[in-house]
VOBA-1610 file (N, C-alpha, C; in pm, whole numbers, padded with zeros to 5 digits, always signed):
BEGIN
Met-00213+03204-03729Met-00207+03236-03602Met-00172+03320-03500Trp-00112+03392-03507Trp-00055+03500-03435Trp-00132+03626-03473His-00154+03666-03592His-00246+03761-03609His-00392+03755-03551His-00444+03602-03565His-00552+03626-03472His-00584+03638-03354Arg-00448+03628-03275Arg-00445+03647-03139Arg-00426+03810-03109Arg-00356+03870-03197Arg-00322+04010-03206Arg-00453+04095-03260Phe-00549+04047-03303Phe-00668+04105-03348Phe-00748+04061-03220Asn-00765+03989-03149Asn-00871+03990-03058Asn-00807+04037-02952Thr-00684+04096-02936Thr-00663+04185-02832Thr-00709+04312-02866Ile-00684+04356-02982Ile-00740+04486-03058Ile-00899+04515-03064Gln-00980+04358-03151Gln-01082+04421-03127Gln-01158+04473-03050Pro-01157+04459-02890Pro-01263+04509-02805Pro-01235+04690-02791Trp-01113+04748-02815Trp-01051+04838-02840Trp-01165+04918-02967Val-01153+04810-03084Val-01211+04888-03212Val-01360+04889-03168Arg-01411+04788-03132Arg-01570+04775-03123Arg-01620+04862-02997Ser-01543+04934-02958Ser-01552+05046-02819Ser-01653+05141-02903Gly-01748+05209-02802Gly-01837+05326-02817Gly-01747+05427-02829Ala-01642+05433-02734Ala-01545+05558-02760Ala-01464+05557-02909Ala-01418+05422-02945Ala-01348+05434-03035Ala-01454+05470-03180Phe-01570+05436-03150Phe-01656+05476-03296Phe-01687+05609-03264Val-01715+05701-03178Val-01730+05822-03184Val-01606+05901-03198Leu-01475+05858-03163Leu-01416+05938-03182Leu-01369+05908-03355Ala-01433+05810-03442Ala-01379+05798-03545Ala-01438+05882-03662Val-01572+05884-03589Val-01680+05941-03621Val-01674+06108-03656Leu-01595+06156-03547Leu-01588+06315-03508Leu-01420+06339-03607Tyr-01348+06209-03601Tyr-01221+06265-03690Tyr-01249+06285-03834Leu-01371+06198-03903Leu-01368+06190-04026Leu-01502+06294-04077Leu-01595+06345-03954Leu-01648+06475-03975Leu-01536+06587-04005Tyr-01453+06608-03879Tyr-01374+06746-03914Tyr-01287+06702-04034Ser-01248+06592-04037Ser-01175+06610-04174Ser-01261+06628-04317Leu-01360+06615-04306Leu-01477+06645-04394Leu-01450+06781-04423Val-01502+06900-04299Val-01478+07008-04292Val-01366+07081-04334Ile-01213+07027-04340Ile-01127+07062-04345Ile-01130+07044-04500Ala-01151+06933-04578Ala-01137+06923-04712Ala-01254+07023-04769Leu-01372+07043-04728Leu-01455+07132-04811Leu-01443+07288-04756Ser-01357+07283-04659Ser-01310+07454-04635Ser-01241+07500-04760Trp-01158+07393-04818Trp-01065+07446-04953Trp-01157+07479-05057Arg-01298+07455-05066Arg-01393+07536-05158Arg-01485+07597-05118Ile-01529+07587-05003Ile-01643+07695-04950Ile-01587+07725-04826Lys-01562+07871-04851Lys-01472+07974-04747Lys-01547+07978-04603Pro-01682+08041-04602Pro-01704+08022-04474Pro-01709+07897-04393Leu-01673+07770-04429Leu-01589+07651-04315Leu-01506+07678-04265Asp-01405+07750-04338Asp-01279+07800-04278Asp-01249+07850-04168Ala-01389+07910-04115Ala-01396+08004-03970Ala-01390+07894-03889Leu-01447+07740-03901Leu-01473+07661-03817Leu-01335+07579-03756Ile-01233+07615-03849Ile-01113+07523-03793Ile-01000+07650-03722Pro-01003+07619-03590Pro-00931+07677-03551Pro-00783+07732-03573Gln-00734+07829-03568Gln-00605+07884-03603Gln-00479+07802-03566Thr-00467+07756-03451Thr-00349+07686-03430Thr-00369+07591-03503Leu-00468+07488-03512Leu-00468+07382-03594Leu-00447+07386-03743Ala-00505+07491-03772Ala-00468+07549-03953Ala-00368+07567-03973His-00288+07599-03874His-00095+07636-03911His-00029+07486-03848Leu-00073+07401-03768Leu-00034+07262-03790Leu-00092+07166-03906Leu-00184+07219-04000Leu-00249+07115-04097Leu-00176+07158-04234Tyr-00190+07338-04237Tyr-00154+07363-04382Tyr-00008+07426-04363Pro+00070+07405-04492Pro+00023+07364-04623Pro+00018+07226-04628Leu-00068+07160-04642Leu-00091+07037-04661Leu-00019+06957-04758Asp+00119+06867-04757Asp+00196+06812-04870Asp+00190+06647-04825Lys+00222+06576-04930Lys+00242+06473-04902Lys+00328+06370-04818Ser+00444+06450-04781Ser+00546+06440-04666Ser+00489+06434-04521Asn+00418+06553-04526Asn+00383+06578-04418Asn+00218+06504-04354Leu+00140+06441-04465Leu+00007+06388-04474Leu+00021+06269-04382Ala+00161+06171-04345Ala+00167+06023-04361Ala+00058+06004-04176Pro+00099+06080-04098Pro+00042+06055-03978Pro-00119+06088-03960Leu-00186+06169-04055Leu-00314+06194-04091Leu-00400+06094-04176Arg-00302+06036-04283Arg-00364+05953-04327Arg-00372+05824-04265Leu-00266+05798-04185Leu-00312+05670-04097Leu-00393+05691-03979Leu-00413+05808-03952Leu-00584+05827-03869Leu-00698+05785-03936His-00671+05864-04074His-00794+05872-04160His-00819+05706-04190Phe-00693+05624-04253Phe-00739+05493-04237Phe-00807+05412-04114Leu-00737+05452-04027Leu-00780+05381-03885Leu-00905+05411-03843Ala-00979+05526-03836Ala-01090+05590-03858Ala-01219+05500-03939Ile-01180+05502-04046Ile-01238+05444-04151Ile-01247+05309-04134Ala-01137+05177-04045Ala-01154+05068-04016Ala-01245+05053-03902Val-01218+05123-03794Val-01325+05119-03713Val-01458+05142-03760Leu-01499+05193-03835Leu-01633+05239-03905Leu-01700+05105-03968Ala-01599+05038-04055Ala-01618+04951-04119Ala-01648+04814-04014Thr-01548+04817-03950Thr-01572+04712-03809Thr-01723+04719-03756Trp-01766+04832-03712Trp-01922+04869-03651Trp-02005+04851-03760Leu-02007+04913-03899Leu-02120+04921-04023Leu-02137+04802-04088Val-02002+04699-04119Val-01982+04575-04221Val-02015+04457-04117Pro-02138+04390-04143Pro-02138+04264-04025Pro-02047+04164-04123Arg-01998+04076-04011Arg-01902+03993-04054Arg-01916+03886-04135Asn-02052+03814-04162Asn-02136+03742-04225Asn-02199+03793-04376Trp-02169+03935-04377Trp-02245+04001-04497Trp-02230+03929-04631Arg-02329+03903-04679Arg-02333+03837-04795Arg-02256+03871-04909Ala-02245+03991-04907Ala-02207+04111-05018Ala-02049+04070-05047Leu-01941+04033-04927Leu-01846+03967-04906Leu-01804+03853-04974Lys-01884+03774-04989Lys-01897+03636-05067Lys-01832+03667-05221Thr-01903+03775-05281Thr-01920+03837-05430Thr-01769+03829-05468Pro-01732+03754-05602Pro-01593+03757-05662Pro-01536+03893-05671Val-01577+04013-05714Val-01519+04142-05670Val-01478+04167-05533Met-01526+04153-05424Met-01528+04163-05268Met-01402+04055-05273Arg-01407+03920-05291Arg-01335+03811-05233Arg-01204+03870-05313Gly-01198+03927-05482Gly-01073+03974-05498Gly-01023+04118-05408Ala-01093+04184-05331Ala-01066+04302-05283Ala-00978+04246-05185Ile-01065+04135-05094Ile-01018+04093-04980Ile-00867+04036-04991Arg-00850+03963-05110Arg-00756+03907-05146Arg-00646+04038-05171Cys-00661+04137-05234Cys-00562+04231-05253Cys-00551+04294-05120Gly-00603+04301-05001Gly-00591+04337-04854Gly-00482+04235-04817Gln-00516+04125-04830Gln-00430+03997-04724Gln-00284+03995-04848Asn-00267+04048-04957Asn-00153+04085-05012Asn-00091+04206-05047Ser-00102+04303-04942Ser-00135+04461-04958Ser+00037+04508-05003Leu+00120+04457-04965Leu+00259+04502-05020Leu+00290+04470-05141Pro+00289+04327-05197Pro+00313+04288-05327Pro+00223+04362-05414Ile+00061+04370-05362Ile-00015+04479-05445Ile-00013+04603-05479Tyr+00068+04651-05379Tyr+00086+04774-05353Tyr+00200+04823-05422Cys+00304+04710-05492Cys+00411+04755-05589Cys+00335+04698-05715Val+00252+04607-05717Val+00213+04588-05852Val+00152+04740-05869Gly+00035+04789-05794Gly-00049+04897-05832Gly+00048+05030-05864Val+00231+05015-05812Val+00299+05158-05824Val+00343+05138-06005Leu+00405+04988-06028Leu+00384+04941-06137Leu+00292+05017-06240Leu+00194+04973-06228Leu+00069+05001-06332Leu+00013+05106-06309Ala+00046+05207-06242Ala+00003+05342-06231Ala+00121+05403-06339Phe+00260+05368-06334Phe+00330+05406-06426Phe+00294+05353-06580Val+00307+05251-06601Val+00231+05196-06709Val+00145+05295-06770Ser+00025+05302-06666Ser-00127+05385-06730Ser-00074+05495-06775His+00048+05601-06655His+00029+05740-06664His+00120+05730-06828Met+00196+05665-06858Met+00306+05661-06981Met+00162+05646-07098Thr+00085+05539-07107Thr-00027+05514-07153Thr-00118+05655-07205Leu-00145+05713-07114Leu-00231+05835-07102Leu-00180+05944-07176Leu-00018+05958-07139Leu+00059+06039-07226Leu+00105+06014-07370Asp+00089+05875-07384Asp+00161+05835-07551Asp+00048+05800-07640Ile-00078+05772-07596Ile-00199+05706-07695Ile-00317+05786-07657Ser-00355+05826-07559Ser-00494+05901-07535Ser-00481+05955-07375Asn-00539+06028-07373Asn-00597+06042-07228Asn-00721+06073-07214Gly-00815+06021-07298Gly-00929+06039-07299Gly-01034+05984-07189Leu-01127+06048-07138Leu-01226+05937-07079Leu-01249+05814-07067Ala-01279+05727-07230Ala-01279+05595-07270Ala-01129+05541-07204Met-01018+05587-07237Met-00888+05528-07174Met-00858+05556-07034Gln-00909+05626-06962Gln-00858+05657-06810Gln-00968+05529-06737Ile-01065+05509-06788Ile-01180+05391-06749Ile-01130+05240-06763Ala-01073+05229-06930Ala-01012+05096-06933Ala-00919+05078-06844Leu-00797+05169-06822Leu-00674+05156-06785Leu-00737+05151-06597Ser-00810+05202-06570Ser-00858+05194-06449Ser-00923+05014-06407Leu-01003+04989-06474Leu-01038+04858-06488Leu-00945+04743-06512Gly-00864+04764-06615Gly-00753+04678-06617Gly-00652+04688-06530Gly-00657+04779-06431Gly-00547+04825-06313Gly-00618+04717-06225Ile-00709+04727-06207Ile-00795+04641-06094Ile-00830+04529-06142Thr-00808+04480-06217Thr-00861+04356-06296Thr-00699+04292-06263Ala-00613+04333-06305Ala-00464+04283-06283Ala-00421+04308-06152Met-00452+04393-06055Met-00418+04355-05902Met-00505+04252-05866Ile-00633+04210-05870Ile-00713+04128-05832Ile-00652+03972-05878Val-00608+03956-06005Val-00549+03824-06084Val-00412+03793-05987Ser-00337+03953-05999Ser-00193+03931-05918Ser-00238+03829-05762Ala-00342+03911-05654Ala-00316+03873-05567Ala-00385+03710-05552Thr-00475+03656-05648Thr-00490+03552-05655Thr-00404+03461-05728Leu-00332+03526-05762Leu-00187+03390-05795Leu-00096+03412-05691Leu-00121+03502-05619Leu-00013+03496-05450Leu-00088+03434-05403Asp-00235+03399-05374Asp-00285+03318-05283Asp-00262+03149-05318Leu-00279+03156-05437Leu-00221+03032-05510Leu-00115+02973-05494Ile-00017+03032-05480Ile+00124+03024-05479Ile+00165+02978-05321Ser+00094+03055-05253Ser+00112+03056-05077Ser+00064+02962-05041Ile-00032+02922-05064Ile-00153+02760-05021Ile-00062+02665-05063Lys-00002+02623-05154Lys+00086+02517-05221Lys+00127+02457-05126Pro+00255+02532-05076Pro+00325+02460-04984Pro+00293+02421-04857Arg+00166+02517-04813Arg+00144+02488-04734Arg+00034+02347-04701Gln-00009+02337-04836Gln-00061+02144-04862Gln+00005+02054-04841Arg+00106+02112-04912Arg+00215+01959-04944Arg+00301+01948-04805Ser+00311+02050-04700Ser+00321+01989-04619Ser+00267+01906-04535Ala+00139+01999-04541Ala+00003+01911-04439Ala-00010+01751-04516Glu+00010+01728-04636Glu+00008+01633-04677Glu+00120+01531-04653Thr+00238+01559-04653Thr+00362+01500-04573Thr+00341+01472-04450Ala+00224+01552-04363Ala+00265+01508-04217Ala+00159+01419-04200His+00021+01398-04295His-00036+01261-04301His-00004+01162-04345Ser+00111+01177-04417Ser+00153+01003-04502Ser+00251+00944-04422
//
């Protein structure tokens, strides 16, 4: 219940026109930066002061930029994806939603799967077919894990509700 109240306080800001414009501008600017690595004339569009802040991009310095990128995509998703969109009811999307609802354990499972997949690619084969098989297997394993976590977390609530009615 707490997360619903928190979302209701954030939702007006996320749905505001200003947030939408800022998200689009940030994502477009991020695209220009990413493309400037390959297309040199785009490099001139990036002010040097900002370039010194962003370059060199390494994983330890990316945390705030990744968070902003995630938030910008979340704002766009709330604007562009209707809440009652039928595709959200498909099994694949329900699995993705379950993974999001159990994000920390699924992240941990993903780290383990990444290690196992890397070792498999080194020891067995690093061909395209193996990469596709490992990716699909990893996605399936994360969806199954999230589904099992949902089943486990539902049972105690159901039992406590049943004992309250008895």
